[in-house]
A tleap script that builds the chain and sets N, CA, C and O, in Angstrom:
source leaprc.protein.ff14SB
mol = sequence {
  NMET GLU SER MET GLY CYS VAL ARG GLU ASP
  TYR ILE GLU PHE LEU LYS SER ARG ARG SER
  ILE ARG VAL PHE LYS PRO GLU PRO VAL PRO
  GLU ASP LEU LEU LEU LYS VAL LEU ASP THR
  ALA ARG TYR ALA PRO SER ALA HIE ASN SER
  GLN PRO TRP ARG PHE ILE ILE VAL ASP ASP
  PRO ASP VAL LYS GLU LYS LEU ALA LYS LEU
  HIE GLY GLY CYS LYS PRO LEU LYS ASN ALA
  CPRO
}
set mol.1.N position { -54.082 -25.790 -5.562 }
set mol.1.CA position { -53.845 -25.165 -4.255 }
set mol.1.C position { -54.856 -24.012 -4.063 }
set mol.1.O position { -55.195 -23.278 -4.991 }
set mol.2.N position { -55.285 -23.908 -2.876 }
set mol.2.CA position { -56.193 -22.815 -2.453 }
set mol.2.C position { -55.365 -21.592 -2.290 }
set mol.2.O position { -54.246 -21.661 -1.782 }
set mol.3.N position { -55.886 -20.465 -2.709 }
set mol.3.CA position { -55.109 -19.153 -2.587 }
set mol.3.C position { -55.730 -18.261 -1.697 }
set mol.3.O position { -56.947 -18.283 -1.513 }
set mol.4.N position { -54.872 -17.377 -1.060 }
set mol.4.CA position { -55.291 -16.347 -0.138 }
set mol.4.C position { -54.917 -15.068 -0.849 }
set mol.4.O position { -53.785 -14.597 -0.748 }
set mol.5.N position { -55.914 -14.483 -1.599 }
set mol.5.CA position { -55.537 -13.235 -2.354 }
set mol.5.C position { -54.473 -13.684 -3.447 }
set mol.5.O position { -54.739 -14.526 -4.304 }
set mol.6.N position { -53.312 -13.080 -3.345 }
set mol.6.CA position { -52.314 -13.350 -4.324 }
set mol.6.C position { -51.171 -14.243 -3.730 }
set mol.6.O position { -50.150 -14.453 -4.385 }
set mol.7.N position { -51.348 -14.736 -2.548 }
set mol.7.CA position { -50.380 -15.577 -1.881 }
set mol.7.C position { -50.992 -16.993 -1.688 }
set mol.7.O position { -52.004 -17.175 -1.012 }
set mol.8.N position { -50.315 -17.984 -2.325 }
set mol.8.CA position { -50.778 -19.337 -2.221 }
set mol.8.C position { -50.586 -19.916 -0.833 }
set mol.8.O position { -49.602 -19.634 -0.148 }
set mol.9.N position { -51.523 -20.709 -0.447 }
set mol.9.CA position { -51.523 -21.359 0.872 }
set mol.9.C position { -50.287 -22.222 1.105 }
set mol.9.O position { -49.810 -22.256 2.239 }
set mol.10.N position { -49.743 -22.912 0.128 }
set mol.10.CA position { -48.561 -23.681 0.370 }
set mol.10.C position { -47.305 -22.797 0.720 }
set mol.10.O position { -46.404 -23.208 1.451 }
set mol.11.N position { -47.317 -21.646 0.183 }
set mol.11.CA position { -46.233 -20.652 0.520 }
set mol.11.C position { -46.339 -20.200 1.992 }
set mol.11.O position { -45.359 -20.113 2.732 }
set mol.12.N position { -47.570 -19.929 2.344 }
set mol.12.CA position { -47.882 -19.540 3.798 }
set mol.12.C position { -47.419 -20.594 4.704 }
set mol.12.O position { -46.746 -20.304 5.693 }
set mol.13.N position { -47.756 -21.854 4.413 }
set mol.13.CA position { -47.458 -23.035 5.275 }
set mol.13.C position { -45.947 -23.167 5.278 }
set mol.13.O position { -45.371 -23.442 6.330 }
set mol.14.N position { -45.278 -22.982 4.145 }
set mol.14.CA position { -43.751 -23.131 4.117 }
set mol.14.C position { -43.158 -22.073 5.065 }
set mol.14.O position { -42.274 -22.373 5.867 }
set mol.15.N position { -43.649 -20.862 4.960 }
set mol.15.CA position { -43.020 -19.829 5.784 }
set mol.15.C position { -43.301 -19.979 7.318 }
set mol.15.O position { -42.460 -19.605 8.135 }
set mol.16.N position { -44.517 -20.541 7.704 }
set mol.16.CA position { -44.828 -20.878 9.044 }
set mol.16.C position { -43.932 -21.995 9.588 }
set mol.16.O position { -43.631 -22.025 10.781 }
set mol.17.N position { -43.517 -22.887 8.735 }
set mol.17.CA position { -42.787 -24.107 9.216 }
set mol.17.C position { -41.292 -23.851 9.256 }
set mol.17.O position { -40.518 -24.724 9.646 }
set mol.18.N position { -40.876 -22.630 8.846 }
set mol.18.CA position { -39.367 -22.338 8.866 }
set mol.18.C position { -38.750 -22.351 10.187 }
set mol.18.O position { -39.355 -21.826 11.122 }
set mol.19.N position { -37.618 -22.891 10.363 }
set mol.19.CA position { -37.015 -22.977 11.662 }
set mol.19.C position { -35.512 -22.544 11.609 }
set mol.19.O position { -34.851 -22.708 10.583 }
set mol.20.N position { -35.002 -21.997 12.724 }
set mol.20.CA position { -33.605 -21.659 12.775 }
set mol.20.C position { -32.852 -22.992 13.110 }
set mol.20.O position { -33.277 -23.798 13.938 }
set mol.21.N position { -31.737 -23.145 12.418 }
set mol.21.CA position { -30.897 -24.331 12.658 }
set mol.21.C position { -29.601 -23.893 13.351 }
set mol.21.O position { -28.902 -22.994 12.884 }
set mol.22.N position { -29.293 -24.567 14.502 }
set mol.22.CA position { -28.192 -24.210 15.264 }
set mol.22.C position { -27.247 -25.403 15.537 }
set mol.22.O position { -26.151 -25.250 16.076 }
set mol.23.N position { -27.714 -26.551 15.152 }
set mol.23.CA position { -26.856 -27.777 15.202 }
set mol.23.C position { -26.824 -28.397 13.838 }
set mol.23.O position { -27.870 -28.637 13.234 }
set mol.24.N position { -25.661 -28.655 13.355 }
set mol.24.CA position { -25.509 -29.097 12.001 }
set mol.24.C position { -24.953 -30.463 11.943 }
set mol.24.O position { -24.164 -30.823 12.816 }
set mol.25.N position { -25.323 -31.301 10.923 }
set mol.25.CA position { -24.758 -32.560 10.627 }
set mol.25.C position { -23.361 -32.285 10.156 }
set mol.25.O position { -23.116 -31.238 9.558 }
set mol.26.N position { -22.366 -33.245 10.419 }
set mol.26.CA position { -21.045 -33.045 10.006 }
set mol.26.C position { -20.701 -33.176 8.566 }
set mol.26.O position { -19.638 -32.763 8.105 }
set mol.27.N position { -21.691 -33.803 7.817 }
set mol.27.CA position { -21.386 -34.001 6.425 }
set mol.27.C position { -21.418 -32.604 5.566 }
set mol.27.O position { -22.245 -31.714 5.761 }
set mol.28.N position { -20.425 -32.564 4.627 }
set mol.28.CA position { -20.440 -31.343 3.834 }
set mol.28.C position { -21.686 -31.260 2.975 }
set mol.28.O position { -22.343 -32.253 2.662 }
set mol.29.N position { -21.967 -30.048 2.620 }
set mol.29.CA position { -23.141 -29.779 1.687 }
set mol.29.C position { -22.686 -30.076 0.302 }
set mol.29.O position { -21.685 -29.532 -0.164 }
set mol.30.N position { -23.448 -30.982 -0.402 }
set mol.30.CA position { -23.062 -31.270 -1.828 }
set mol.30.C position { -22.936 -29.899 -2.627 }
set mol.30.O position { -23.742 -28.988 -2.441 }
set mol.31.N position { -21.974 -29.812 -3.449 }
set mol.31.CA position { -21.698 -28.604 -4.259 }
set mol.31.C position { -22.884 -28.200 -5.103 }
set mol.31.O position { -23.201 -27.017 -5.224 }
set mol.32.N position { -23.555 -29.214 -5.702 }
set mol.32.CA position { -24.715 -28.936 -6.552 }
set mol.32.C position { -25.856 -28.376 -5.851 }
set mol.32.O position { -26.607 -27.577 -6.411 }
set mol.33.N position { -26.038 -28.796 -4.524 }
set mol.33.CA position { -27.110 -28.212 -3.750 }
set mol.33.C position { -26.768 -26.827 -3.279 }
set mol.33.O position { -27.633 -25.952 -3.248 }
set mol.34.N position { -25.544 -26.608 -2.916 }
set mol.34.CA position { -25.040 -25.225 -2.485 }
set mol.34.C position { -25.240 -24.237 -3.628 }
set mol.34.O position { -25.729 -23.128 -3.417 }
set mol.35.N position { -24.859 -24.642 -4.840 }
set mol.35.CA position { -24.944 -23.824 -5.996 }
set mol.35.C position { -26.454 -23.478 -6.284 }
set mol.35.O position { -26.773 -22.350 -6.661 }
set mol.36.N position { -27.312 -24.421 -6.106 }
set mol.36.CA position { -28.774 -24.294 -6.275 }
set mol.36.C position { -29.362 -23.285 -5.322 }
set mol.36.O position { -30.161 -22.422 -5.686 }
set mol.37.N position { -28.905 -23.441 -4.012 }
set mol.37.CA position { -29.360 -22.508 -2.986 }
set mol.37.C position { -28.882 -21.101 -3.273 }
set mol.37.O position { -29.662 -20.154 -3.167 }
set mol.38.N position { -27.575 -20.935 -3.645 }
set mol.38.CA position { -27.150 -19.548 -3.984 }
set mol.38.C position { -27.845 -19.007 -5.184 }
set mol.38.O position { -28.108 -17.805 -5.228 }
set mol.39.N position { -28.168 -19.821 -6.178 }
set mol.39.CA position { -28.852 -19.336 -7.322 }
set mol.39.C position { -30.328 -18.846 -6.992 }
set mol.39.O position { -30.832 -17.860 -7.531 }
set mol.40.N position { -30.923 -19.587 -6.112 }
set mol.40.CA position { -32.233 -19.290 -5.690 }
set mol.40.C position { -32.210 -18.003 -4.839 }
set mol.40.O position { -33.118 -17.179 -4.951 }
set mol.41.N position { -31.214 -17.830 -4.016 }
set mol.41.CA position { -31.117 -16.609 -3.136 }
set mol.41.C position { -31.037 -15.316 -3.967 }
set mol.41.O position { -31.499 -14.262 -3.529 }
set mol.42.N position { -30.470 -15.405 -5.124 }
set mol.42.CA position { -30.329 -14.261 -6.052 }
set mol.42.C position { -31.753 -13.695 -6.438 }
set mol.42.O position { -31.857 -12.537 -6.843 }
set mol.43.N position { -32.805 -14.494 -6.314 }
set mol.43.CA position { -34.100 -14.098 -6.698 }
set mol.43.C position { -34.782 -13.240 -5.586 }
set mol.43.O position { -35.858 -12.684 -5.807 }
set mol.44.N position { -34.163 -13.145 -4.431 }
set mol.44.CA position { -34.801 -12.314 -3.351 }
set mol.44.C position { -34.985 -10.929 -3.823 }
set mol.44.O position { -34.142 -10.413 -4.557 }
set mol.45.N position { -36.092 -10.272 -3.422 }
set mol.45.CA position { -36.319 -8.886 -3.870 }
set mol.45.C position { -35.364 -7.895 -3.356 }
set mol.45.O position { -34.881 -8.037 -2.233 }
set mol.46.N position { -35.062 -6.897 -4.112 }
set mol.46.CA position { -34.249 -5.775 -3.691 }
set mol.46.C position { -34.726 -4.529 -4.298 }
set mol.46.O position { -35.354 -4.542 -5.357 }
set mol.47.N position { -34.436 -3.409 -3.636 }
set mol.47.CA position { -34.842 -2.123 -4.262 }
set mol.47.C position { -34.353 -1.885 -5.646 }
set mol.47.O position { -33.156 -2.008 -5.907 }
set mol.48.N position { -35.191 -1.564 -6.502 }
set mol.48.CA position { -34.896 -1.338 -7.897 }
set mol.48.C position { -34.125 -2.513 -8.557 }
set mol.48.O position { -33.436 -2.319 -9.559 }
set mol.49.N position { -34.246 -3.686 -8.004 }
set mol.49.CA position { -33.589 -4.910 -8.513 }
set mol.49.C position { -32.159 -4.709 -8.492 }
set mol.49.O position { -31.469 -5.244 -9.360 }
set mol.50.N position { -31.610 -3.946 -7.530 }
set mol.50.CA position { -30.136 -3.618 -7.501 }
set mol.50.C position { -29.351 -4.903 -7.028 }
set mol.50.O position { -28.151 -4.969 -7.297 }
set mol.51.N position { -29.906 -5.833 -6.401 }
set mol.51.CA position { -29.292 -7.080 -5.906 }
set mol.51.C position { -27.841 -6.699 -5.395 }
set mol.51.O position { -26.815 -7.024 -5.994 }
set mol.52.N position { -27.876 -5.984 -4.238 }
set mol.52.CA position { -26.536 -5.532 -3.705 }
set mol.52.C position { -25.759 -6.584 -2.908 }
set mol.52.O position { -24.716 -6.269 -2.336 }
set mol.53.N position { -26.259 -7.851 -2.860 }
set mol.53.CA position { -25.634 -8.778 -1.989 }
set mol.53.C position { -24.373 -9.433 -2.645 }
set mol.53.O position { -24.204 -9.369 -3.862 }
set mol.54.N position { -23.537 -10.033 -1.854 }
set mol.54.CA position { -22.449 -10.806 -2.253 }
set mol.54.C position { -22.522 -12.087 -1.379 }
set mol.54.O position { -22.773 -12.011 -0.176 }
set mol.55.N position { -22.312 -13.191 -1.971 }
set mol.55.CA position { -22.309 -14.501 -1.240 }
set mol.55.C position { -20.896 -14.993 -1.168 }
set mol.55.O position { -20.167 -14.989 -2.160 }
set mol.56.N position { -20.508 -15.425 0.034 }
set mol.56.CA position { -19.226 -16.022 0.250 }
set mol.56.C position { -19.374 -17.417 0.840 }
set mol.56.O position { -20.058 -17.593 1.848 }
set mol.57.N position { -18.785 -18.343 0.265 }
set mol.57.CA position { -18.830 -19.729 0.821 }
set mol.57.C position { -17.560 -19.889 1.681 }
set mol.57.O position { -16.433 -19.751 1.205 }
set mol.58.N position { -17.793 -20.177 2.929 }
set mol.58.CA position { -16.654 -20.399 3.841 }
set mol.58.C position { -16.577 -21.869 4.263 }
set mol.58.O position { -17.482 -22.398 4.909 }
set mol.59.N position { -15.459 -22.518 3.874 }
set mol.59.CA position { -15.289 -23.877 4.280 }
set mol.59.C position { -13.990 -24.124 5.067 }
set mol.59.O position { -13.684 -25.257 5.439 }
set mol.60.N position { -13.214 -23.013 5.319 }
set mol.60.CA position { -11.963 -23.100 6.041 }
set mol.60.C position { -12.348 -23.126 7.525 }
set mol.60.O position { -12.959 -22.174 8.012 }
set mol.61.N position { -12.017 -24.152 8.223 }
set mol.61.CA position { -12.274 -24.251 9.715 }
set mol.61.C position { -11.849 -23.118 10.512 }
set mol.61.O position { -12.564 -22.636 11.390 }
set mol.62.N position { -10.605 -22.652 10.197 }
set mol.62.CA position { -10.047 -21.448 10.913 }
set mol.62.C position { -10.936 -20.184 10.809 }
set mol.62.O position { -11.227 -19.455 11.758 }
set mol.63.N position { -11.331 -20.024 9.509 }
set mol.63.CA position { -12.137 -18.812 9.275 }
set mol.63.C position { -13.545 -18.961 9.982 }
set mol.63.O position { -14.053 -17.999 10.559 }
set mol.64.N position { -14.149 -20.185 9.920 }
set mol.64.CA position { -15.400 -20.393 10.567 }
set mol.64.C position { -15.232 -20.186 12.123 }
set mol.64.O position { -16.130 -19.662 12.782 }
set mol.65.N position { -14.119 -20.590 12.650 }
set mol.65.CA position { -13.928 -20.397 14.120 }
set mol.65.C position { -13.866 -18.925 14.466 }
set mol.65.O position { -14.438 -18.490 15.465 }
set mol.66.N position { -13.176 -18.161 13.644 }
set mol.66.CA position { -13.107 -16.706 13.859 }
set mol.66.C position { -14.415 -16.061 13.732 }
set mol.66.O position { -14.743 -15.184 14.531 }
set mol.67.N position { -15.233 -16.461 12.717 }
set mol.67.CA position { -16.572 -15.928 12.524 }
set mol.67.C position { -17.443 -16.237 13.754 }
set mol.67.O position { -18.209 -15.378 14.189 }
set mol.68.N position { -17.334 -17.490 14.339 }
set mol.68.CA position { -18.079 -17.937 15.365 }
set mol.68.C position { -17.835 -17.078 16.673 }
set mol.68.O position { -18.707 -17.005 17.540 }
set mol.69.N position { -16.697 -16.473 16.775 }
set mol.69.CA position { -16.330 -15.723 17.907 }
set mol.69.C position { -16.742 -14.252 17.877 }
set mol.69.O position { -16.579 -13.516 18.850 }
set mol.70.N position { -17.308 -13.833 16.668 }
set mol.70.CA position { -17.617 -12.432 16.472 }
set mol.70.C position { -18.842 -12.041 17.406 }
set mol.70.O position { -18.903 -10.907 17.880 }
set mol.71.N position { -19.734 -12.916 17.640 }
set mol.71.CA position { -20.945 -12.605 18.409 }
set mol.71.C position { -21.542 -13.860 18.979 }
set mol.71.O position { -21.397 -14.930 18.388 }
set mol.72.N position { -22.186 -13.771 20.069 }
set mol.72.CA position { -22.719 -14.977 20.754 }
set mol.72.C position { -23.676 -15.809 19.737 }
set mol.72.O position { -23.667 -17.040 19.741 }
set mol.73.N position { -24.418 -15.128 18.955 }
set mol.73.CA position { -25.416 -15.776 18.083 }
set mol.73.C position { -24.611 -16.441 16.910 }
set mol.73.O position { -25.237 -17.171 16.141 }
set mol.74.N position { -23.286 -16.243 16.724 }
set mol.74.CA position { -22.641 -16.842 15.621 }
set mol.74.C position { -21.927 -18.115 16.005 }
set mol.74.O position { -21.285 -18.726 15.151 }
set mol.75.N position { -22.008 -18.543 17.251 }
set mol.75.CA position { -21.356 -19.790 17.691 }
set mol.75.C position { -21.631 -21.036 16.944 }
set mol.75.O position { -20.742 -21.883 16.865 }
set mol.76.N position { -22.888 -21.243 16.336 }
set mol.76.CA position { -23.123 -22.377 15.564 }
set mol.76.C position { -22.274 -22.473 14.302 }
set mol.76.O position { -22.034 -23.565 13.787 }
set mol.77.N position { -21.833 -21.352 13.821 }
set mol.77.CA position { -21.002 -21.357 12.565 }
set mol.77.C position { -19.773 -22.222 12.711 }
set mol.77.O position { -19.289 -22.775 11.724 }
set mol.78.N position { -19.249 -22.353 13.929 }
set mol.78.CA position { -18.011 -23.053 14.074 }
set mol.78.C position { -18.015 -24.501 13.566 }
set mol.78.O position { -17.013 -25.009 13.064 }
set mol.79.N position { -19.204 -25.156 13.720 }
set mol.79.CA position { -19.420 -26.546 13.393 }
set mol.79.C position { -20.255 -26.769 12.144 }
set mol.79.O position { -20.598 -27.897 11.791 }
set mol.80.N position { -20.570 -25.665 11.488 }
set mol.80.CA position { -21.401 -25.733 10.282 }
set mol.80.C position { -20.562 -26.243 9.117 }
set mol.80.O position { -19.457 -25.743 8.907 }
set mol.81.N position { -21.035 -27.200 8.367 }
set mol.81.CA position { -20.237 -27.687 7.206 }
set mol.81.C position { -20.168 -26.660 6.119 }
set mol.81.O position { -19.546 -26.897 5.084 }
savepdb mol mol.pdb
quit
């Protein structure tokens, strides 16, 4: 791969192709994929490597509906698997 300084071109293309998803397929996310995504998210940089985040998996339809009502931008959560 061709590099741009210390950032590889394939990473740049990946970031440029990122899109927001507001419509979801009804199929549940496989647990192994969900765990892989969460494990990968832990590698995000944080100040002094403090990693202050907490991840919560919400699969209860009532909770998702309540979350969707919190703000206009949260409406897609209602139908997210």
